Every structure is written in C-alpha cells, then in structure tokens.
C-alpha positions in Angstrom: 54.5 40.5 -23.0 54.6 36.6 -22.6 52.6 37.0 -19.5 50.0 39.0 -21.4 49.7 36.0 -23.8 49.4 33.4 -20.9 46.6 35.6 -19.4 44.6 35.6 -22.6 45.0 31.9 -22.8 43.5 31.4 -19.2 40.7 34.2 -20.2 39.9 31.9 -23.2 39.6 28.8 -20.8 37.4 31.0 -18.6 35.1 31.7 -21.6 35.0 27.9 -21.9 33.9 27.7 -18.4 31.2 30.3 -19.0 30.0 28.5 -22.0 29.6 25.4 -20.3 27.8 27.3 -17.4 25.7 29.5 -19.7 25.0 26.5 -22.2 24.5 23.7 -19.6 20.7 24.3 -19.9 20.9 22.9 -23.6 22.2 19.6 -22.2 19.9 19.2 -19.1 16.8 21.2 -19.5 14.7 18.5 -21.2 16.1 15.6 -18.7 15.3 17.8 -15.7 12.1 19.2 -17.3 10.8 15.7 -17.6 11.8 14.6 -14.2 13.9 11.7 -15.4 17.1 13.1 -13.4 17.4 15.4 -10.6 19.2 18.7 -11.4 22.4 17.6 -9.7 22.5 14.2 -11.5 21.6 15.8 -14.8 24.5 18.1 -14.5 27.1 15.2 -13.6 25.8 13.1 -16.6 26.1 16.2 -18.9 29.3 17.2 -17.9 30.8 13.6 -18.3 29.7 13.3 -21.9 30.8 16.9 -22.6 34.2 15.7 -21.7 33.8 12.3 -23.7 33.5 14.2 -26.8 37.2 14.9 -26.7 37.8 11.2 -28.0 35.2 11.2 -30.5 35.3 14.1 -32.8 37.9 15.8 -34.9 38.8 19.4 -35.1 37.2 20.7 -38.1 35.2 23.6 -36.1 38.0 24.6 -34.4 40.0 25.0 -37.8 36.9 27.0 -39.1 37.1 29.5 -36.2 40.9 29.8 -36.3 41.3 30.4 -40.0 38.0 30.8 -41.7 36.2 33.7 -40.0 38.8 36.4 -39.7 41.9 37.3 -41.7 44.7 36.4 -39.3 46.9 39.3 -40.5 44.5 41.6 -38.8 44.7 39.6 -35.5 46.9 40.3 -32.5 46.5 39.6 -28.8 44.4 42.6 -28.1 41.9 41.5 -30.9 41.6 38.0 -29.3 41.5 39.3 -25.8 38.8 41.9 -26.7 36.6 39.1 -28.6 36.7 37.0 -25.6 35.4 39.9 -23.6 32.6 40.8 -26.0 31.5 37.0 -25.6 31.7 36.8 -21.9 29.9 40.1 -21.1 27.1 39.2 -23.5 26.9 35.6 -22.2 26.8 37.0 -18.7 24.0 39.6 -19.6 21.7 37.0 -21.2 22.4 34.3 -18.3 21.3 37.1 -15.8 18.0 37.5 -17.8 17.3 33.9 -18.4 17.8 34.1 -22.2 19.2 31.1 -23.8 21.5 33.0 -26.6 24.3 31.5 -28.2 27.8 31.3 -26.8 29.1 30.2 -30.1 27.7 33.4 -32.0 28.7 35.6 -29.2 32.3 34.4 -29.6 32.3 34.9 -33.3 30.5 38.2 -32.9 33.3 39.4 -30.3 36.2 38.0 -32.5 34.8 39.7 -35.8 34.1 42.8 -33.9 37.5 43.3 -32.2 39.1 42.4 -35.9 37.1 45.1 -37.6 37.7 47.6 -34.9 41.6 47.3 -35.5 41.5 46.8 -39.4 38.1 47.8 -40.8 35.5 45.5 -42.6 38.5 43.9 -44.5 39.5 41.9 -41.7 36.4 39.8 -42.3 36.7 36.6 -44.8 33.5 36.9 -46.4 33.7 33.3 -47.7 32.3 29.9 -47.4 32.8 29.7 -43.7 30.8 32.8 -42.9 27.9 31.9 -45.2 27.5 28.5 -43.7 27.6 29.8 -40.3 25.0 32.6 -40.9 23.0 30.0 -42.9 22.8 27.8 -39.9 21.5 30.6 -37.6 18.5 30.0 -39.5 18.9 26.6 -40.4 19.8 24.9 -37.2 16.8 25.5 -35.2 14.6 24.6 -38.2 16.4 21.2 -38.8 16.1 20.7 -35.1 12.5 21.4 -35.1 11.9 19.2 -38.4 13.8 16.4 -36.5 12.0 16.8 -33.4 8.6 16.8 -34.9 9.2 14.0 -37.2 10.6 11.8 -34.3 7.5 12.6 -32.1 5.0 11.9 -34.8 6.9 8.7 -35.6 7.1 7.7 -31.9 3.5 8.5 -31.5 2.6 6.2 -34.4 5.0 3.1 -33.1 3.7 3.3 -29.6 -0.1 4.1 -30.5 -1.4 1.2 -28.9 0.8 1.1 -25.9 -0.5 2.5 -22.4 0.8 6.0 -21.6 2.3 5.0 -18.3 4.4 2.2 -20.0 5.5 4.5 -22.7 6.7 7.0 -20.0 8.6 4.2 -18.4 10.4 3.2 -21.7 11.4 6.7 -22.3 12.6 7.6 -19.0 15.5 5.1 -19.7 15.8 6.1 -23.3 16.1 9.5 -22.5 19.4 9.0 -20.5 21.0 7.9 -23.8 19.5 11.0 -26.0 20.7 13.4 -23.1 24.0 11.7 -23.0 24.2 12.0 -27.1 23.2 15.6 -26.8 25.7 16.3 -24.2 28.5 14.7 -26.4 27.3 17.1 -29.6 27.6 19.9 -27.4 30.9 19.3 -26.3 31.9 18.4 -29.6 31.0 21.8 -31.3 31.2 24.4 -28.5 34.8 23.3 -26.9 36.3 23.4 -30.6 35.5 27.1 -30.7 37.8 28.2 -27.8 40.5 25.8 -29.2 40.3 27.7 -32.5 40.6 31.0 -30.7 43.6 29.9 -28.7 45.3 28.6 -31.6 44.7 31.9 -33.5 46.2 34.0 -30.5 49.3 31.4 -30.6 50.0 31.6 -34.3 49.8 35.6 -34.4 52.0 35.6 -31.3 54.5 33.2 -32.8 57.4 35.4 -33.0 57.1 36.7 -29.6 57.0 33.1 -28.2 59.9 31.8 -30.1 62.9 30.8 -27.7 60.7 30.1 -24.8 61.6 27.3 -22.2 59.8 25.1 -19.8 56.2 25.0 -19.5 56.2 28.1 -21.9 57.7 26.5 -24.7 54.3 24.6 -25.3 53.1 27.9 -26.6 55.3 27.9 -29.6 53.5 26.1 -32.4 55.9 24.2 -34.6 53.2 22.9 -36.7 50.5 25.6 -37.2 48.0 23.1 -38.8 47.8 20.9 -35.7 46.0 21.7 -32.4 48.3 20.8 -29.5 46.7 18.0 -27.2 47.1 20.3 -24.0 44.7 22.9 -25.6 42.2 20.1 -26.6 42.1 18.9 -22.9 42.0 22.2 -21.3 39.1 23.3 -23.4 37.0 20.1 -22.9 37.8 20.1 -19.1 36.7 23.6 -18.8 33.6 23.2 -20.6 32.6 20.2 -18.6 33.3 22.0 -15.3 31.3 24.9 -16.5 28.4 22.5 -17.1 28.8 21.2 -13.4 27.8 24.5 -12.3 24.8 24.7 -14.3 22.6 27.6 -15.5 19.4 27.2 -13.4 17.5 30.3 -14.9 18.2 29.1 -18.3 17.1 25.5 -17.6 13.7 27.0 -16.5 13.1 28.5 -19.5 14.1 25.7 -21.7 12.9 23.0 -19.9 9.4 24.2 -18.9 8.6 27.6 -20.5 8.9 26.8 -24.2 6.4 23.6 -23.7 5.7 21.2 -21.2 7.7 17.9 -21.9 7.1 14.3 -21.1 10.0 11.8 -21.4 9.0 10.7 -24.8 9.3 14.4 -25.9 12.5 14.8 -24.0 14.1 12.0 -25.9 12.9 13.1 -29.3 13.9 16.9 -28.7 17.4 15.7 -27.4 17.9 13.1 -30.2 16.7 15.5 -32.9 19.0 18.4 -31.6 22.0 16.0 -31.2 21.8 14.5 -34.6 21.7 18.1 -36.2 24.6 19.2 -34.3 26.8 16.2 -35.0 26.0 16.7 -38.9 27.2 20.3 -38.7 30.2 19.3 -36.5 31.4 16.8 -39.1 31.0 19.7 -41.7 33.1 22.0 -39.6 30.3 24.6 -39.1 30.0 26.4 -35.7 26.4 26.1 -34.9 24.5 27.2 -31.8 23.4 24.4 -29.6 21.0 26.6 -28.0 19.3 27.3 -31.2 19.2 23.7 -32.3 17.7 22.4 -28.9 15.3 25.2 -28.9 14.1 24.4 -32.2 13.8 20.6 -31.3 11.7 21.7 -28.4 9.5 23.6 -30.4 9.3 20.9 -32.9 8.1 18.2 -30.3 5.4 20.9 -29.0 4.1 21.3 -32.3 3.6 17.4 -32.6 1.3 17.7 -30.0 -0.6 20.8 -31.0 0.4 24.1 -32.1 -1.0 25.8 -29.0 1.3 23.6 -26.9 4.1 26.0 -27.8 4.4 29.1 -25.7 5.3 31.5 -28.6 5.9 34.6 -26.6 8.8 32.9 -24.8 10.1 31.6 -28.2 9.8 35.1 -29.5 11.9 36.5 -26.6 14.5 33.7 -27.6 14.5 34.6 -31.1 15.5 38.4 -30.5 18.3 37.4 -28.2 19.6 35.2 -31.1 19.1 38.1 -33.6 21.2 40.5 -31.1 23.9 38.1 -30.1 26.4 38.9 -32.9 26.0 42.7 -33.1 25.9 43.0 -29.4 29.0 41.1 -28.7 30.6 42.7 -31.6 29.8 46.3 -30.2 31.1 45.0 -26.7 34.4 43.6 -28.0 35.1 46.5 -30.5 34.7 49.0 -27.2 37.1 46.7 -25.3 39.6 46.7 -28.0 40.1 50.4 -28.1 40.5 50.3 -24.3 43.0 47.4 -24.6 45.1 49.2 -27.2 45.3 52.2 -25.0 46.4 50.3 -22.1 48.6 47.6 -24.0 50.1 48.9 -27.1 51.6 46.1 -29.2 
C-alpha cells in the first residue's frame, strides 16, 4: 500500500507538470504575442522565473489547500488520487480545445468532488477559505482588468509626447521584466496547490507510513504544519518543466485572439496580472493565473477602445471558467468510485 502512496505522489507531480504545460500561456502569451521574445526564448524565460519563486514566497496557499478546503477526516489516498485525475483530465480537455481554463480551480474542484463522493457535502469546509476562493473567481479577472486598464491609461498619458516607435523600443525591454514578474507570480501561486495536495495525502496516510526506512522515511511527516523541502523543490521543478514544453494552442488564444497587443500593452497586462496574483498569494488565496491575466489583457484592450476586445472569444473563456469546478468535480467523483472498487482502503 505504501507503493500506492508513492504512485499518487508521482501523479501529483505529474499534475504540476500538466499545470505548467497548460498554464504556460499565461506567462508567455503576451511576450510572444508582442514579438518581444520568440516562443522558445519565452518558455525558457518563464520556466526560470517559475522556479525562482521557490525562494521568494512562503507556503500560505499550500496550507489553504491542505487544510482549509476539505475536512481531512474525509480524505484518504483514493480521494487524493481521484481529485488529481479529475483535474488532469479537465486540463487536457480544455488544452485540446485551446481554452485557457484554470488549473487551480480544476484541482480544487477535483479534490472537493472526490471528497463529496466519499463522505457527502459535509466533507467540504464551508468557511472563509472557500468564500475567498469563490469571491476571487469573480474578483481576480476584475482586479486584473482594473490594473491593466489603469496602467495602460497612465502609460499613455506619461508617454503622450513620445514617438510610438520609441515607446515600443522602451517597452520591448520593460516587457522582459514584467514577463519575469508574472512568471514568478504564476509559479508562486500554482506550485503551492500541488504542495498542499501532497501534504494532505501524507498526513492522512501517516499511520501507514510510520516505520518506513531509506528514502521512504521522508514520506512520514513528523511536523504536520511544516512542508518538507523535497515537496517544495519537486513542485517548483515540475511546474517549470511543464512550462518549458509550452501550450501553444492556448498561447494563440491568449496572445492574439482576445485583443492585439503591442509591447506597451503586454507590459501593462503582465504587470497588472502579476501584482494581482502576488497580493492573493500573500493572503493565502489560491487564485487562477488564467483568470487574472485574461482580465488584464481585456483591461488593456479596453484602454484602447471597447471594440478592440474580441468579446466572443472572451465569452468562450468565461464559460470554461464557469464549468471548471463542477466538471472537474464530476470527473473526480466518477474516478473515486472506480478507484474504491479497485483499491479498497
């Protein structure tokens, strides 16, 4: 049975890889769409700063996912495994159709759906953490749009007497910094969600893991409130590797189909999105980087003119957001019933 726990840890890191693969567009779409970097250079740049986030943020988001969303008494290895499967399957479906849905909400939906399948709705901790997470499904794109719009208007005013060609040259350089900041914020928030899932698995399997030797001894958590360093390094490494492989279908949607961007617009969108995510991360709120950067791009487009935003594409994206939690939850619930019949615990 310990082998089953190890396999689930591997699947959790696989989810982190898929998260980076699926959400790489969030970090690189604008910098590719404005042609500041080639796609290959952009994924290297983004992956580097995804990993650097390991050394710059705490673990508040991981703690929220670990013990703030689902009652741990309703959690076992099958619940964790089913939740991961629900998130991975939904991510792959939305990746195939080029829809920038939220890996974060897919994981939360999958985890919750599997717990409900096992123990009913009482397994959900309907408290502050859920309230803030649901609020930020709506607020994160709005905050991103507000920051993107405000930065764009302010930039237009500050550079109103400067020739457009010179503005482009300035912001081609500045966008390297804004892209790095957004990639760092992406790694900071998203990698922590997988960390929380793994800690939840090891805590609920603690009795089973007691007395293990060698490498397996690292699976036993003596301090349940401290996330082991190997989990942090593994999570940030896998999300960075996933980013390296990219998600070009979604890059196309995010970088050019919502609105056309110039370097100045890319800078404002990335900076606005990054600031929004870092604020949420400091508060321990597992937000969607996809929602936030989409909102920022819309805000930048609106600063030019309302018609610059392709509202039909934006509408498809919103529908993907609305469906993510219930869809991932449904897939996870079905997966739990299958796993329970195959692996009784």
